[in-house]
Every structure is written in structure tokens, then in C-alpha cells.
mmCIF file of the N, C-alpha and C atoms, coordinates in Angstrom:
data_MODEL
# 
_entry.id   MODEL 
# 
loop_
_atom_site.group_PDB 
_atom_site.id 
_atom_site.type_symbol 
_atom_site.label_atom_id 
_atom_site.label_alt_id 
_atom_site.label_comp_id 
_atom_site.label_asym_id 
_atom_site.label_entity_id 
_atom_site.label_seq_id 
_atom_site.pdbx_PDB_ins_code 
_atom_site.Cartn_x 
_atom_site.Cartn_y 
_atom_site.Cartn_z 
_atom_site.occupancy 
_atom_site.B_iso_or_equiv 
_atom_site.pdbx_formal_charge 
_atom_site.auth_seq_id 
_atom_site.auth_comp_id 
_atom_site.auth_asym_id 
_atom_site.auth_atom_id 
_atom_site.pdbx_PDB_model_num 
ATOM 1   N N  . UNK A 1 1  ? 103.870 28.182 -47.066 1.00 0.00 ? 1  UNK A N  1 
ATOM 2   C CA . UNK A 1 1  ? 103.131 27.740 -48.237 1.00 0.00 ? 1  UNK A CA 1 
ATOM 3   C C  . UNK A 1 1  ? 102.184 28.863 -48.640 1.00 0.00 ? 1  UNK A C  1 
ATOM 4   N N  . UNK A 1 2  ? 102.197 29.280 -49.892 1.00 0.00 ? 2  UNK A N  1 
ATOM 5   C CA . UNK A 1 2  ? 101.283 30.337 -50.341 1.00 0.00 ? 2  UNK A CA 1 
ATOM 6   C C  . UNK A 1 2  ? 99.836  29.902 -50.214 1.00 0.00 ? 2  UNK A C  1 
ATOM 7   N N  . UNK A 1 3  ? 98.962  30.888 -50.009 1.00 0.00 ? 3  UNK A N  1 
ATOM 8   C CA . UNK A 1 3  ? 97.544  30.596 -49.806 1.00 0.00 ? 3  UNK A CA 1 
ATOM 9   C C  . UNK A 1 3  ? 96.862  30.015 -51.041 1.00 0.00 ? 3  UNK A C  1 
ATOM 10  N N  . UNK A 1 4  ? 97.431  30.257 -52.250 1.00 0.00 ? 4  UNK A N  1 
ATOM 11  C CA . UNK A 1 4  ? 96.765  29.774 -53.459 1.00 0.00 ? 4  UNK A CA 1 
ATOM 12  C C  . UNK A 1 4  ? 97.072  28.301 -53.757 1.00 0.00 ? 4  UNK A C  1 
ATOM 13  N N  . UNK A 1 5  ? 98.001  27.676 -53.011 1.00 0.00 ? 5  UNK A N  1 
ATOM 14  C CA . UNK A 1 5  ? 98.285  26.254 -53.211 1.00 0.00 ? 5  UNK A CA 1 
ATOM 15  C C  . UNK A 1 5  ? 97.274  25.429 -52.419 1.00 0.00 ? 5  UNK A C  1 
ATOM 16  N N  . UNK A 1 6  ? 96.795  24.330 -53.013 1.00 0.00 ? 6  UNK A N  1 
ATOM 17  C CA . UNK A 1 6  ? 95.840  23.497 -52.277 1.00 0.00 ? 6  UNK A CA 1 
ATOM 18  C C  . UNK A 1 6  ? 96.518  22.834 -51.078 1.00 0.00 ? 6  UNK A C  1 
ATOM 19  N N  . UNK A 1 7  ? 95.758  22.636 -50.010 1.00 0.00 ? 7  UNK A N  1 
ATOM 20  C CA . UNK A 1 7  ? 96.268  21.975 -48.807 1.00 0.00 ? 7  UNK A CA 1 
ATOM 21  C C  . UNK A 1 7  ? 96.548  20.507 -49.128 1.00 0.00 ? 7  UNK A C  1 
ATOM 22  N N  . UNK A 1 8  ? 97.733  20.040 -48.792 1.00 0.00 ? 8  UNK A N  1 
ATOM 23  C CA . UNK A 1 8  ? 98.084  18.638 -49.028 1.00 0.00 ? 8  UNK A CA 1 
ATOM 24  C C  . UNK A 1 8  ? 97.909  17.847 -47.741 1.00 0.00 ? 8  UNK A C  1 
ATOM 25  N N  . UNK A 1 9  ? 97.424  16.613 -47.899 1.00 0.00 ? 9  UNK A N  1 
ATOM 26  C CA . UNK A 1 9  ? 97.253  15.729 -46.754 1.00 0.00 ? 9  UNK A CA 1 
ATOM 27  C C  . UNK A 1 9  ? 98.606  15.165 -46.341 1.00 0.00 ? 9  UNK A C  1 
ATOM 28  N N  . UNK A 1 10 ? 98.756  14.806 -45.061 1.00 0.00 ? 10 UNK A N  1 
ATOM 29  C CA . UNK A 1 10 ? 100.023 14.217 -44.621 1.00 0.00 ? 10 UNK A CA 1 
ATOM 30  C C  . UNK A 1 10 ? 100.421 12.993 -45.440 1.00 0.00 ? 10 UNK A C  1 
ATOM 31  N N  . UNK A 1 11 ? 99.443  12.185 -45.855 1.00 0.00 ? 11 UNK A N  1 
ATOM 32  C CA . UNK A 1 11 ? 99.764  10.992 -46.645 1.00 0.00 ? 11 UNK A CA 1 
ATOM 33  C C  . UNK A 1 11 ? 100.394 11.368 -47.981 1.00 0.00 ? 11 UNK A C  1 
ATOM 34  N N  . UNK A 1 12 ? 99.963  12.480 -48.551 1.00 0.00 ? 12 UNK A N  1 
ATOM 35  C CA . UNK A 1 12 ? 100.552 12.934 -49.813 1.00 0.00 ? 12 UNK A CA 1 
ATOM 36  C C  . UNK A 1 12 ? 102.001 13.369 -49.604 1.00 0.00 ? 12 UNK A C  1 
ATOM 37  N N  . UNK A 1 13 ? 102.249 14.086 -48.538 1.00 0.00 ? 13 UNK A N  1 
ATOM 38  C CA . UNK A 1 13 ? 103.598 14.587 -48.260 1.00 0.00 ? 13 UNK A CA 1 
ATOM 39  C C  . UNK A 1 13 ? 104.553 13.434 -47.980 1.00 0.00 ? 13 UNK A C  1 
ATOM 40  N N  . UNK A 1 14 ? 104.115 12.473 -47.141 1.00 0.00 ? 14 UNK A N  1 
ATOM 41  C CA . UNK A 1 14 ? 104.972 11.338 -46.802 1.00 0.00 ? 14 UNK A CA 1 
ATOM 42  C C  . UNK A 1 14 ? 105.248 10.490 -48.031 1.00 0.00 ? 14 UNK A C  1 
ATOM 43  N N  . UNK A 1 15 ? 104.219 10.217 -48.835 1.00 0.00 ? 15 UNK A N  1 
ATOM 44  C CA . UNK A 1 15 ? 104.414 9.417  -50.045 1.00 0.00 ? 15 UNK A CA 1 
ATOM 45  C C  . UNK A 1 15 ? 105.412 10.102 -50.972 1.00 0.00 ? 15 UNK A C  1 
ATOM 46  N N  . UNK A 1 16 ? 105.282 11.409 -51.109 1.00 0.00 ? 16 UNK A N  1 
ATOM 47  C CA . UNK A 1 16 ? 106.204 12.150 -51.969 1.00 0.00 ? 16 UNK A CA 1 
ATOM 48  C C  . UNK A 1 16 ? 107.632 12.049 -51.429 1.00 0.00 ? 16 UNK A C  1 
ATOM 49  N N  . UNK A 1 17 ? 107.808 12.196 -50.115 1.00 0.00 ? 17 UNK A N  1 
ATOM 50  C CA . UNK A 1 17 ? 109.136 12.124 -49.515 1.00 0.00 ? 17 UNK A CA 1 
ATOM 51  C C  . UNK A 1 17 ? 109.766 10.748 -49.714 1.00 0.00 ? 17 UNK A C  1 
ATOM 52  N N  . UNK A 1 18 ? 108.950 9.696  -49.671 1.00 0.00 ? 18 UNK A N  1 
ATOM 53  C CA . UNK A 1 18 ? 109.451 8.334  -49.822 1.00 0.00 ? 18 UNK A CA 1 
ATOM 54  C C  . UNK A 1 18 ? 109.513 7.882  -51.276 1.00 0.00 ? 18 UNK A C  1 
ATOM 55  N N  . UNK A 1 19 ? 109.016 8.713  -52.176 1.00 0.00 ? 19 UNK A N  1 
ATOM 56  C CA . UNK A 1 19 ? 109.012 8.350  -53.587 1.00 0.00 ? 19 UNK A CA 1 
ATOM 57  C C  . UNK A 1 19 ? 108.012 7.253  -53.914 1.00 0.00 ? 19 UNK A C  1 
ATOM 58  N N  . UNK A 1 20 ? 106.930 7.196  -53.149 1.00 0.00 ? 20 UNK A N  1 
ATOM 59  C CA . UNK A 1 20 ? 105.903 6.180  -53.348 1.00 0.00 ? 20 UNK A CA 1 
ATOM 60  C C  . UNK A 1 20 ? 104.622 6.819  -53.859 1.00 0.00 ? 20 UNK A C  1 
ATOM 61  N N  . UNK A 1 21 ? 103.777 6.028  -54.518 1.00 0.00 ? 21 UNK A N  1 
ATOM 62  C CA . UNK A 1 21 ? 102.480 6.586  -54.917 1.00 0.00 ? 21 UNK A CA 1 
ATOM 63  C C  . UNK A 1 21 ? 101.629 6.833  -53.673 1.00 0.00 ? 21 UNK A C  1 
ATOM 64  N N  . UNK A 1 22 ? 100.768 7.813  -53.759 1.00 0.00 ? 22 UNK A N  1 
ATOM 65  C CA . UNK A 1 22 ? 99.880  8.118  -52.634 1.00 0.00 ? 22 UNK A CA 1 
ATOM 66  C C  . UNK A 1 22 ? 98.947  6.934  -52.398 1.00 0.00 ? 22 UNK A C  1 
ATOM 67  N N  . UNK A 1 23 ? 98.732  6.556  -51.117 1.00 0.00 ? 23 UNK A N  1 
ATOM 68  C CA . UNK A 1 23 ? 97.825  5.438  -50.856 1.00 0.00 ? 23 UNK A CA 1 
ATOM 69  C C  . UNK A 1 23 ? 96.397  5.785  -51.261 1.00 0.00 ? 23 UNK A C  1 
ATOM 70  N N  . UNK A 1 24 ? 95.686  4.774  -51.748 1.00 0.00 ? 24 UNK A N  1 
ATOM 71  C CA . UNK A 1 24 ? 94.296  5.008  -52.130 1.00 0.00 ? 24 UNK A CA 1 
ATOM 72  C C  . UNK A 1 24 ? 93.450  5.148  -50.879 1.00 0.00 ? 24 UNK A C  1 
ATOM 73  N N  . UNK A 1 25 ? 92.367  5.881  -50.953 1.00 0.00 ? 25 UNK A N  1 
ATOM 74  C CA . UNK A 1 25 ? 91.491  6.027  -49.773 1.00 0.00 ? 25 UNK A CA 1 
ATOM 75  C C  . UNK A 1 25 ? 90.826  4.695  -49.428 1.00 0.00 ? 25 UNK A C  1 
ATOM 76  N N  . UNK A 1 26 ? 90.452  4.546  -48.151 1.00 0.00 ? 26 UNK A N  1 
ATOM 77  C CA . UNK A 1 26 ? 89.729  3.355  -47.721 1.00 0.00 ? 26 UNK A CA 1 
ATOM 78  C C  . UNK A 1 26 ? 88.371  3.286  -48.406 1.00 0.00 ? 26 UNK A C  1 
ATOM 79  N N  . UNK A 1 27 ? 87.920  2.058  -48.674 1.00 0.00 ? 27 UNK A N  1 
ATOM 80  C CA . UNK A 1 27 ? 86.525  1.862  -49.075 1.00 0.00 ? 27 UNK A CA 1 
ATOM 81  C C  . UNK A 1 27 ? 85.679  2.000  -47.808 1.00 0.00 ? 27 UNK A C  1 
ATOM 82  N N  . UNK A 1 28 ? 84.377  2.068  -47.950 1.00 0.00 ? 28 UNK A N  1 
ATOM 83  C CA . UNK A 1 28 ? 83.508  2.168  -46.774 1.00 0.00 ? 28 UNK A CA 1 
ATOM 84  C C  . UNK A 1 28 ? 83.710  0.962  -45.862 1.00 0.00 ? 28 UNK A C  1 
ATOM 85  N N  . UNK A 1 29 ? 83.845  -0.215 -46.452 1.00 0.00 ? 29 UNK A N  1 
ATOM 86  C CA . UNK A 1 29 ? 84.037  -1.436 -45.664 1.00 0.00 ? 29 UNK A CA 1 
ATOM 87  C C  . UNK A 1 29 ? 85.379  -1.401 -44.925 1.00 0.00 ? 29 UNK A C  1 
ATOM 88  N N  . UNK A 1 30 ? 86.440  -0.962 -45.594 1.00 0.00 ? 30 UNK A N  1 
ATOM 89  C CA . UNK A 1 30 ? 87.748  -0.862 -44.954 1.00 0.00 ? 30 UNK A CA 1 
ATOM 90  C C  . UNK A 1 30 ? 87.735  0.171  -43.836 1.00 0.00 ? 30 UNK A C  1 
ATOM 91  N N  . UNK A 1 31 ? 87.067  1.287  -44.064 1.00 0.00 ? 31 UNK A N  1 
ATOM 92  C CA . UNK A 1 31 ? 86.968  2.328  -43.037 1.00 0.00 ? 31 UNK A CA 1 
ATOM 93  C C  . UNK A 1 31 ? 86.232  1.804  -41.811 1.00 0.00 ? 31 UNK A C  1 
ATOM 94  N N  . UNK A 1 32 ? 85.153  1.072  -42.034 1.00 0.00 ? 32 UNK A N  1 
ATOM 95  C CA . UNK A 1 32 ? 84.378  0.499  -40.930 1.00 0.00 ? 32 UNK A CA 1 
ATOM 96  C C  . UNK A 1 32 ? 85.239  -0.498 -40.144 1.00 0.00 ? 32 UNK A C  1 
ATOM 97  N N  . UNK A 1 33 ? 85.980  -1.367 -40.856 1.00 0.00 ? 33 UNK A N  1 
ATOM 98  C CA . UNK A 1 33 ? 86.846  -2.339 -40.191 1.00 0.00 ? 33 UNK A CA 1 
ATOM 99  C C  . UNK A 1 33 ? 87.946  -1.639 -39.406 1.00 0.00 ? 33 UNK A C  1 
ATOM 100 N N  . UNK A 1 34 ? 88.509  -0.590 -39.969 1.00 0.00 ? 34 UNK A N  1 
ATOM 101 C CA . UNK A 1 34 ? 89.547  0.179  -39.288 1.00 0.00 ? 34 UNK A CA 1 
ATOM 102 C C  . UNK A 1 34 ? 89.003  0.808  -38.011 1.00 0.00 ? 34 UNK A C  1 
ATOM 103 N N  . UNK A 1 35 ? 87.832  1.423  -38.103 1.00 0.00 ? 35 UNK A N  1 
ATOM 104 C CA . UNK A 1 35 ? 87.235  2.062  -36.937 1.00 0.00 ? 35 UNK A CA 1 
ATOM 105 C C  . UNK A 1 35 ? 86.911  1.036  -35.848 1.00 0.00 ? 35 UNK A C  1 
ATOM 106 N N  . UNK A 1 36 ? 86.429  -0.137 -36.251 1.00 0.00 ? 36 UNK A N  1 
ATOM 107 C CA . UNK A 1 36 ? 86.130  -1.184 -35.278 1.00 0.00 ? 36 UNK A CA 1 
ATOM 108 C C  . UNK A 1 36 ? 87.405  -1.649 -34.586 1.00 0.00 ? 36 UNK A C  1 
ATOM 109 N N  . UNK A 1 37 ? 88.484  -1.802 -35.340 1.00 0.00 ? 37 UNK A N  1 
ATOM 110 C CA . UNK A 1 37 ? 89.767  -2.202 -34.758 1.00 0.00 ? 37 UNK A CA 1 
ATOM 111 C C  . UNK A 1 37 ? 90.254  -1.141 -33.781 1.00 0.00 ? 37 UNK A C  1 
ATOM 112 N N  . UNK A 1 38 ? 90.128  0.126  -34.145 1.00 0.00 ? 38 UNK A N  1 
ATOM 113 C CA . UNK A 1 38 ? 90.564  1.199  -33.252 1.00 0.00 ? 38 UNK A CA 1 
ATOM 114 C C  . UNK A 1 38 ? 89.709  1.241  -31.989 1.00 0.00 ? 38 UNK A C  1 
ATOM 115 N N  . UNK A 1 39 ? 88.416  0.959  -32.117 1.00 0.00 ? 39 UNK A N  1 
ATOM 116 C CA . UNK A 1 39 ? 87.536  0.912  -30.947 1.00 0.00 ? 39 UNK A CA 1 
ATOM 117 C C  . UNK A 1 39 ? 87.964  -0.210 -30.000 1.00 0.00 ? 39 UNK A C  1 
ATOM 118 N N  . UNK A 1 40 ? 88.342  -1.380 -30.571 1.00 0.00 ? 40 UNK A N  1 
ATOM 119 C CA . UNK A 1 40 ? 88.806  -2.490 -29.734 1.00 0.00 ? 40 UNK A CA 1 
ATOM 120 C C  . UNK A 1 40 ? 90.092  -2.119 -29.013 1.00 0.00 ? 40 UNK A C  1 
ATOM 121 N N  . UNK A 1 41 ? 91.013  -1.490 -29.715 1.00 0.00 ? 41 UNK A N  1 
ATOM 122 C CA . UNK A 1 41 ? 92.275  -1.074 -29.099 1.00 0.00 ? 41 UNK A CA 1 
ATOM 123 C C  . UNK A 1 41 ? 92.010  -0.053 -27.995 1.00 0.00 ? 41 UNK A C  1 
ATOM 124 N N  . UNK A 1 42 ? 91.146  0.911  -28.244 1.00 0.00 ? 42 UNK A N  1 
ATOM 125 C CA . UNK A 1 42 ? 90.799  1.900  -27.225 1.00 0.00 ? 42 UNK A CA 1 
ATOM 126 C C  . UNK A 1 42 ? 90.241  1.220  -25.976 1.00 0.00 ? 42 UNK A C  1 
ATOM 127 N N  . UNK A 1 43 ? 89.375  0.229  -26.160 1.00 0.00 ? 43 UNK A N  1 
ATOM 128 C CA . UNK A 1 43 ? 88.788  -0.485 -25.029 1.00 0.00 ? 43 UNK A CA 1 
ATOM 129 C C  . UNK A 1 43 ? 89.878  -1.241 -24.262 1.00 0.00 ? 43 UNK A C  1 
ATOM 130 N N  . UNK A 1 44 ? 90.817  -1.840 -24.963 1.00 0.00 ? 44 UNK A N  1 
ATOM 131 C CA . UNK A 1 44 ? 91.909  -2.552 -24.296 1.00 0.00 ? 44 UNK A CA 1 
ATOM 132 C C  . UNK A 1 44 ? 92.773  -1.592 -23.486 1.00 0.00 ? 44 UNK A C  1 
ATOM 133 N N  . UNK A 1 45 ? 93.066  -0.445 -24.038 1.00 0.00 ? 45 UNK A N  1 
ATOM 134 C CA . UNK A 1 45 ? 93.880  0.548  -23.321 1.00 0.00 ? 45 UNK A CA 1 
ATOM 135 C C  . UNK A 1 45 ? 93.139  1.033  -22.082 1.00 0.00 ? 45 UNK A C  1 
ATOM 136 N N  . UNK A 1 46 ? 91.834  1.306  -22.214 1.00 0.00 ? 46 UNK A N  1 
ATOM 137 C CA . UNK A 1 46 ? 91.057  1.737  -21.049 1.00 0.00 ? 46 UNK A CA 1 
ATOM 138 C C  . UNK A 1 46 ? 91.079  0.664  -19.955 1.00 0.00 ? 46 UNK A C  1 
ATOM 139 N N  . UNK A 1 47 ? 90.986  -0.616 -20.341 1.00 0.00 ? 47 UNK A N  1 
ATOM 140 C CA . UNK A 1 47 ? 91.016  -1.715 -19.366 1.00 0.00 ? 47 UNK A CA 1 
ATOM 141 C C  . UNK A 1 47 ? 92.374  -1.787 -18.673 1.00 0.00 ? 47 UNK A C  1 
ATOM 142 N N  . UNK A 1 48 ? 93.437  -1.618 -19.409 1.00 0.00 ? 48 UNK A N  1 
ATOM 143 C CA . UNK A 1 48 ? 94.789  -1.636 -18.824 1.00 0.00 ? 48 UNK A CA 1 
ATOM 144 C C  . UNK A 1 48 ? 94.942  -0.498 -17.820 1.00 0.00 ? 48 UNK A C  1 
ATOM 145 N N  . UNK A 1 49 ? 94.512  0.699  -18.208 1.00 0.00 ? 49 UNK A N  1 
ATOM 146 C CA . UNK A 1 49 ? 94.616  1.855  -17.318 1.00 0.00 ? 49 UNK A CA 1 
ATOM 147 C C  . UNK A 1 49 ? 93.788  1.632  -16.057 1.00 0.00 ? 49 UNK A C  1 
ATOM 148 N N  . UNK A 1 50 ? 92.587  1.098  -16.204 1.00 0.00 ? 50 UNK A N  1 
ATOM 149 C CA . UNK A 1 50 ? 91.731  0.849  -15.044 1.00 0.00 ? 50 UNK A CA 1 
ATOM 150 C C  . UNK A 1 50 ? 92.373  -0.168 -14.108 1.00 0.00 ? 50 UNK A C  1 
ATOM 151 N N  . UNK A 1 51 ? 92.974  -1.238 -14.644 1.00 0.00 ? 51 UNK A N  1 
ATOM 152 C CA . UNK A 1 51 ? 93.649  -2.235 -13.796 1.00 0.00 ? 51 UNK A CA 1 
ATOM 153 C C  . UNK A 1 51 ? 94.808  -1.603 -13.036 1.00 0.00 ? 51 UNK A C  1 
ATOM 154 N N  . UNK A 1 52 ? 95.587  -0.790 -13.719 1.00 0.00 ? 52 UNK A N  1 
ATOM 155 C CA . UNK A 1 52 ? 96.727  -0.155 -13.052 1.00 0.00 ? 52 UNK A CA 1 
ATOM 156 C C  . UNK A 1 52 ? 96.260  0.809  -11.967 1.00 0.00 ? 52 UNK A C  1 
ATOM 157 N N  . UNK A 1 53 ? 95.185  1.518  -12.217 1.00 0.00 ? 53 UNK A N  1 
ATOM 158 C CA . UNK A 1 53 ? 94.670  2.447  -11.206 1.00 0.00 ? 53 UNK A CA 1 
ATOM 159 C C  . UNK A 1 53 ? 94.143  1.684  -9.986  1.00 0.00 ? 53 UNK A C  1 
ATOM 160 N N  . UNK A 1 54 ? 93.489  0.534  -10.218 1.00 0.00 ? 54 UNK A N  1 
ATOM 161 C CA . UNK A 1 54 ? 92.990  -0.275 -9.097  1.00 0.00 ? 54 UNK A CA 1 
ATOM 162 C C  . UNK A 1 54 ? 94.156  -0.809 -8.273  1.00 0.00 ? 54 UNK A C  1 
ATOM 163 N N  . UNK A 1 55 ? 95.235  -1.259 -8.934  1.00 0.00 ? 55 UNK A N  1 
ATOM 164 C CA . UNK A 1 55 ? 96.403  -1.788 -8.215  1.00 0.00 ? 55 UNK A CA 1 
ATOM 165 C C  . UNK A 1 55 ? 97.103  -0.694 -7.420  1.00 0.00 ? 55 UNK A C  1 
ATOM 166 N N  . UNK A 1 56 ? 97.119  0.519  -7.964  1.00 0.00 ? 56 UNK A N  1 
ATOM 167 C CA . UNK A 1 56 ? 97.809  1.635  -7.296  1.00 0.00 ? 56 UNK A CA 1 
ATOM 168 C C  . UNK A 1 56 ? 97.006  2.152  -6.110  1.00 0.00 ? 56 UNK A C  1 
ATOM 169 N N  . UNK A 1 57 ? 95.709  1.904  -6.102  1.00 0.00 ? 57 UNK A N  1 
ATOM 170 C CA . UNK A 1 57 ? 94.848  2.433  -5.035  1.00 0.00 ? 57 UNK A CA 1 
ATOM 171 C C  . UNK A 1 57 ? 94.985  1.676  -3.739  1.00 0.00 ? 57 UNK A C  1 
# 
């Protein structure tokens, strides 16, 4: 890609490949909800890993 072309986000590239409009950015509220959901998932994964490590010990 030439240096004078603007950097495209992965969402732009995927949308173009699929022939779909680019997704709109999250609102602040949506971003906060997304981050909270990801934090919950991270905590669940850490708990699973800790249980498996305790069983293996």
C-alpha cells in the first residue's frame, strides 16, 4: 500500500470484501457495555484457568 493512502481499519476492509456498509462506531454507552462484557468474560476465563490449575496440582 503506498504511503500516501490513508490507513484503513480492519472493519472497513471486511465490510468492503463482504459488500456491506461499514459498521457505525459504538456510542459511549455501547462502548462501556462492551468493555464491561469483555471484563466479565475475562474474569470467567481466569476462574476456569485457576480451577484447572488447582485440579492439576
